[in-house]
C-alpha positions as a Python dict, from the first residue, in 0.01 Angstrom:
ca = {
    (1, 'X'): (0, 0, 0),
    (2, 'X'): (160, -243, 182),
    (3, 'X'): (437, -434, 28),
    (4, 'X'): (438, -715, 318),
    (5, 'X'): (281, -993, 148),
    (6, 'X'): (355, -1336, 224),
    (7, 'X'): (281, -1535, -119),
    (8, 'X'): (446, -1331, -366),
    (9, 'X'): (724, -1045, -394),
    (10, 'X'): (639, -722, -428),
    (11, 'X'): (861, -346, -403),
    (12, 'X'): (749, -4, -404),
    (13, 'X'): (963, 251, -523),
    (14, 'X'): (920, 610, -713),
    (15, 'X'): (514, 536, -734),
    (16, 'X'): (583, 174, -911),
    (17, 'X'): (496, -142, -753),
    (18, 'X'): (668, -462, -868),
    (19, 'X'): (558, -769, -820),
    (20, 'X'): (668, -1117, -907),
    (21, 'X'): (559, -1462, -822),
    (22, 'X'): (789, -1630, -562),
    (23, 'X'): (896, -1988, -674),
    (24, 'X'): (1162, -1977, -957),
    (25, 'X'): (1298, -2292, -861),
    (26, 'X'): (921, -2434, -1024),
    (27, 'X'): (912, -2167, -1251),
    (28, 'X'): (676, -1976, -1036),
    (29, 'X'): (369, -2144, -1025),
    (30, 'X'): (25, -2022, -858),
    (31, 'X'): (-101, -2136, -523),
    (32, 'X'): (-428, -2100, -362),
    (33, 'X'): (-298, -1891, -170),
    (34, 'X'): (-64, -1656, -398),
    (35, 'X'): (-425, -1637, -643),
    (36, 'X'): (-595, -1518, -322),
    (37, 'X'): (-340, -1262, -206),
    (38, 'X'): (-306, -1130, -534),
    (39, 'X'): (-683, -1078, -553),
    (40, 'X'): (-654, -914, -273),
    (41, 'X'): (-380, -687, -301),
    (42, 'X'): (-494, -572, -672),
    (43, 'X'): (-803, -498, -495),
    (44, 'X'): (-667, -270, -224),
    (45, 'X'): (-457, -103, -472),
    (46, 'X'): (-788, 72, -648),
    (47, 'X'): (-717, 304, -312),
    (48, 'X'): (-339, 327, -288),
    (49, 'X'): (-245, 700, -353),
    (50, 'X'): (138, 611, -353),
    (51, 'X'): (136, 370, -632),
    (52, 'X'): (96, 493, -1018),
    (53, 'X'): (159, 162, -1217),
    (54, 'X'): (280, -177, -1169),
    (55, 'X'): (500, -400, -1318),
    (56, 'X'): (417, -767, -1280),
    (57, 'X'): (778, -936, -1321),
    (58, 'X'): (919, -1238, -1397),
    (59, 'X'): (1177, -1440, -1182),
    (60, 'X'): (1456, -1657, -1242),
    (61, 'X'): (1393, -1645, -1605),
    (62, 'X'): (1015, -1731, -1608),
    (63, 'X'): (676, -1538, -1608),
    (64, 'X'): (465, -1824, -1453),
    (65, 'X'): (408, -2171, -1518),
    (66, 'X'): (-18, -2125, -1426),
    (67, 'X'): (-166, -2319, -1167),
    (68, 'X'): (47, -2574, -949),
    (69, 'X'): (-34, -2906, -1046),
    (70, 'X'): (12, -3059, -726),
    (71, 'X'): (-131, -2815, -522),
    (72, 'X'): (-394, -2641, -748),
    (73, 'X'): (-493, -2928, -994),
    (74, 'X'): (-451, -3206, -786),
    (75, 'X'): (-655, -3093, -527),
    (76, 'X'): (-970, -2926, -821),
    (77, 'X'): (-990, -3363, -923),
    (78, 'X'): (-1140, -3430, -567),
    (79, 'X'): (-1378, -3156, -506),
    (80, 'X'): (-1751, -3064, -536),
    (81, 'X'): (-1900, -2891, -770),
    (82, 'X'): (-1991, -2599, -523),
    (83, 'X'): (-1621, -2619, -437),
    (84, 'X'): (-1552, -2574, -789),
    (85, 'X'): (-1672, -2282, -836),
    (86, 'X'): (-1589, -2098, -557),
    (87, 'X'): (-1218, -2153, -702),
    (88, 'X'): (-1277, -2100, -1021),
    (89, 'X'): (-1489, -1733, -918),
    (90, 'X'): (-1182, -1657, -734),
    (91, 'X'): (-941, -1710, -1005),
    (92, 'X'): (-1158, -1477, -1167),
    (93, 'X'): (-1160, -1258, -929),
    (94, 'X'): (-784, -1175, -1000),
    (95, 'X'): (-869, -1056, -1282),
    (96, 'X'): (-1161, -814, -1223),
    (97, 'X'): (-949, -678, -961),
    (98, 'X'): (-670, -624, -1232),
    (99, 'X'): (-899, -458, -1458),
    (100, 'X'): (-1080, -235, -1162),
    (101, 'X'): (-781, -160, -998),
    (102, 'X'): (-724, 181, -1151),
    (103, 'X'): (-331, 136, -1219),
    (104, 'X'): (-173, 61, -1565),
    (105, 'X'): (-24, -273, -1507),
    (106, 'X'): (283, -366, -1745),
    (107, 'X'): (375, -750, -1757),
    (108, 'X'): (776, -781, -1859),
    (109, 'X'): (732, -1157, -1987),
    (110, 'X'): (1019, -1375, -2007),
    (111, 'X'): (1064, -1792, -2076),
    (112, 'X'): (712, -1973, -1959),
    (113, 'X'): (429, -1793, -1933),
    (114, 'X'): (152, -2032, -1930),
    (115, 'X'): (-214, -2089, -1779),
    (116, 'X'): (-289, -1817, -1562),
    (117, 'X'): (32, -1710, -1595),
    (118, 'X'): (-119, -1611, -1975),
    (119, 'X'): (-392, -1488, -1828),
    (120, 'X'): (-251, -1201, -1588),
    (121, 'X'): (-26, -1096, -1867),
    (122, 'X'): (-341, -1098, -2072),
    (123, 'X'): (-506, -910, -1806),
    (124, 'X'): (-221, -628, -1789),
    (125, 'X'): (-274, -320, -1981),
    (126, 'X'): (76, -330, -2151),
    (127, 'X'): (308, -639, -2241),
    (128, 'X'): (676, -622, -2285),
    (129, 'X'): (825, -970, -2357),
    (130, 'X'): (1158, -1139, -2437),
    (131, 'X'): (1271, -1307, -2774),
    (132, 'X'): (1243, -1625, -2518),
    (133, 'X'): (903, -1588, -2430),
    (134, 'X'): (612, -1887, -2472),
    (135, 'X'): (262, -1787, -2366),
    (136, 'X'): (34, -2066, -2387),
    (137, 'X'): (-352, -2105, -2281),
    (138, 'X'): (-273, -2446, -2262),
    (139, 'X'): (-615, -2494, -2073),
    (140, 'X'): (-741, -2749, -2316),
    (141, 'X'): (-434, -2982, -2285),
    (142, 'X'): (-551, -2993, -1921),
    (143, 'X'): (-894, -3164, -2087),
    (144, 'X'): (-1073, -2827, -1981),
    (145, 'X'): (-1265, -2534, -2199),
    (146, 'X'): (-1029, -2229, -2314),
    (147, 'X'): (-1271, -1974, -2154),
    (148, 'X'): (-1101, -1945, -1807),
    (149, 'X'): (-1040, -1637, -1622),
    (150, 'X'): (-1208, -1420, -1929),
    (151, 'X'): (-967, -1580, -2177),
    (152, 'X'): (-1284, -1623, -2445),
    (153, 'X'): (-1358, -1209, -2389),
    (154, 'X'): (-1046, -1080, -2391),
    (155, 'X'): (-781, -1230, -2582),
    (156, 'X'): (-1000, -1204, -2904),
    (157, 'X'): (-1017, -809, -2877),
    (158, 'X'): (-596, -829, -2807),
    (159, 'X'): (-554, -1032, -3104),
    (160, 'X'): (-812, -1111, -3318),
    (161, 'X'): (-1129, -1373, -3265),
    (162, 'X'): (-928, -1627, -3542),
    (163, 'X'): (-610, -1645, -3383),
    (164, 'X'): (-713, -1671, -3001),
    (165, 'X'): (-936, -1961, -3144),
    (166, 'X'): (-588, -2124, -3237),
    (167, 'X'): (-446, -2055, -2914),
    (168, 'X'): (-714, -2196, -2728),
    (169, 'X'): (-852, -2482, -2935),
    (170, 'X'): (-465, -2562, -2952),
    (171, 'X'): (-330, -2500, -2662),
    (172, 'X'): (-8, -2446, -2825),
    (173, 'X'): (264, -2159, -2760),
    (174, 'X'): (275, -1829, -2906),
    (175, 'X'): (624, -1696, -2974),
    (176, 'X'): (729, -1385, -2869),
    (177, 'X'): (766, -1317, -3289),
    (178, 'X'): (435, -1420, -3301),
    (179, 'X'): (247, -1210, -3029),
    (180, 'X'): (446, -915, -3135),
    (181, 'X'): (329, -919, -3480),
    (182, 'X'): (-26, -1028, -3370),
    (183, 'X'): (-66, -708, -3160),
    (184, 'X'): (-41, -900, -2743),
    (185, 'X'): (269, -762, -2686),
    (186, 'X'): (385, -418, -2726),
    (187, 'X'): (752, -498, -2758),
    (188, 'X'): (1002, -739, -2761),
    (189, 'X'): (1327, -680, -2605),
    (190, 'X'): (1671, -908, -2525),
    (191, 'X'): (1595, -1067, -2160),
    (192, 'X'): (1900, -806, -2070),
    (193, 'X'): (1687, -530, -2150),
    (194, 'X'): (1370, -622, -2026),
    (195, 'X'): (1333, -486, -1682),
    (196, 'X'): (1465, -149, -1798),
    (197, 'X'): (1208, -151, -2052),
    (198, 'X'): (959, -213, -1835),
    (199, 'X'): (1069, 40, -1578),
    (200, 'X'): (1090, 285, -1795),
    (201, 'X'): (712, 269, -1928),
    (202, 'X'): (589, 245, -1622),
    (203, 'X'): (786, 523, -1490),
    (204, 'X'): (652, 726, -1785),
    (205, 'X'): (316, 626, -1696),
    (206, 'X'): (421, 742, -1331),
    (207, 'X'): (480, 1038, -1442),
    (208, 'X'): (187, 1151, -1560),
    (209, 'X'): (-178, 1240, -1429),
    (210, 'X'): (-262, 949, -1211),
    (211, 'X'): (-635, 1004, -1236),
    (212, 'X'): (-612, 1042, -1611),
    (213, 'X'): (-504, 738, -1640),
    (214, 'X'): (-733, 645, -1382),
    (215, 'X'): (-1004, 720, -1600),
    (216, 'X'): (-837, 597, -1926),
    (217, 'X'): (-799, 213, -1738),
    (218, 'X'): (-1174, 258, -1600),
    (219, 'X'): (-1304, 325, -1998),
    (220, 'X'): (-1098, 109, -2178),
    (221, 'X'): (-1242, -175, -1933),
    (222, 'X'): (-1637, -57, -1950),
    (223, 'X'): (-1629, 55, -2302),
    (224, 'X'): (-1636, -312, -2397),
    (225, 'X'): (-1988, -384, -2283),
    (226, 'X'): (-2098, -28, -2419),
    (227, 'X'): (-2281, 88, -2753),
    (228, 'X'): (-2111, 369, -2951),
    (229, 'X'): (-2332, 600, -2836),
    (230, 'X'): (-2283, 475, -2474),
    (231, 'X'): (-1920, 537, -2504),
    (232, 'X'): (-1901, 867, -2626),
    (233, 'X'): (-2179, 1023, -2403),
    (234, 'X'): (-1923, 814, -2108),
    (235, 'X'): (-1616, 966, -2276),
    (236, 'X'): (-1756, 1297, -2242),
    (237, 'X'): (-1893, 1280, -1856),
    (238, 'X'): (-1502, 1140, -1801),
    (239, 'X'): (-1355, 1384, -1954),
    (240, 'X'): (-1526, 1657, -1823),
    (241, 'X'): (-1434, 1508, -1487),
    (242, 'X'): (-1083, 1540, -1560),
    (243, 'X'): (-1109, 1897, -1663),
    (244, 'X'): (-1183, 1949, -1283),
    (245, 'X'): (-866, 1808, -1204),
    (246, 'X'): (-575, 2033, -1091),
    (247, 'X'): (-360, 1834, -1363),
    (248, 'X'): (-551, 1977, -1663),
    (249, 'X'): (-442, 2343, -1495),
    (250, 'X'): (-82, 2225, -1445),
    (251, 'X'): (-68, 2140, -1814),
    (252, 'X'): (-170, 2450, -1897),
    (253, 'X'): (-7, 2698, -1663),
    (254, 'X'): (327, 2479, -1794),
    (255, 'X'): (232, 2497, -2171),
    (256, 'X'): (229, 2876, -2142),
    (257, 'X'): (531, 2898, -1959),
    (258, 'X'): (691, 2683, -2184),
    (259, 'X'): (789, 2436, -1913),
    (260, 'X'): (719, 2039, -1856),
    (261, 'X'): (396, 1982, -1677),
    (262, 'X'): (462, 1842, -1303),
    (263, 'X'): (161, 1615, -1228),
    (264, 'X'): (56, 1531, -874),
    (265, 'X'): (-289, 1325, -985),
    (266, 'X'): (-554, 1506, -870),
}
């Protein structure tokens, strides 16, 4: 998997890719270029055997302030409908790429996490935050609907319909305490330990059965639109496929030998 990206930071070590936005002096806003490059990177990630987990990290004490006011919002006011739809589809494609990349994503959130930054956190599989994290889906505060990049579909599934409606209608910040109580955050930890916590989770995932983790992520996304009967059948097929994998046999052999299994992802 390539780490020589131009519009965000990326490093890969021990099966864990760590990415972050690269303009900490402005609280890490997204640009047209960073949107599209992140989309393409997450699409390619589906085929990257050298990455088993991803950490989307803060930079300079903030996660992301969302779309850049001058580089994105200003130009959007001058676009025609066709151009605007091209843009909104492209930003939605970033969320689709994250959901379909096959690798669990841990968002490590500190400071400002707003707009599209909040969407990136929402689209991740797990979220760890500092007490200083302030997460805001503030689209209506700039005259737009809260239904942006899948927010009206995904956010209610995480925190419930009423709580999601409050955040999307008011555009107010959700505190770390609220986010933990509501189930948006998996853990809240002091800033000095944030990355260590995220790396611990990513390391535990990376040492697990990569193919089976991919199947779990796939089912978590696909079963939203399935009936219960369809979901149970889809899981039966997914699990039967995993049972043919070598990691399943490695786990059994290790159990018999009273050893810890070493998974290889096949």
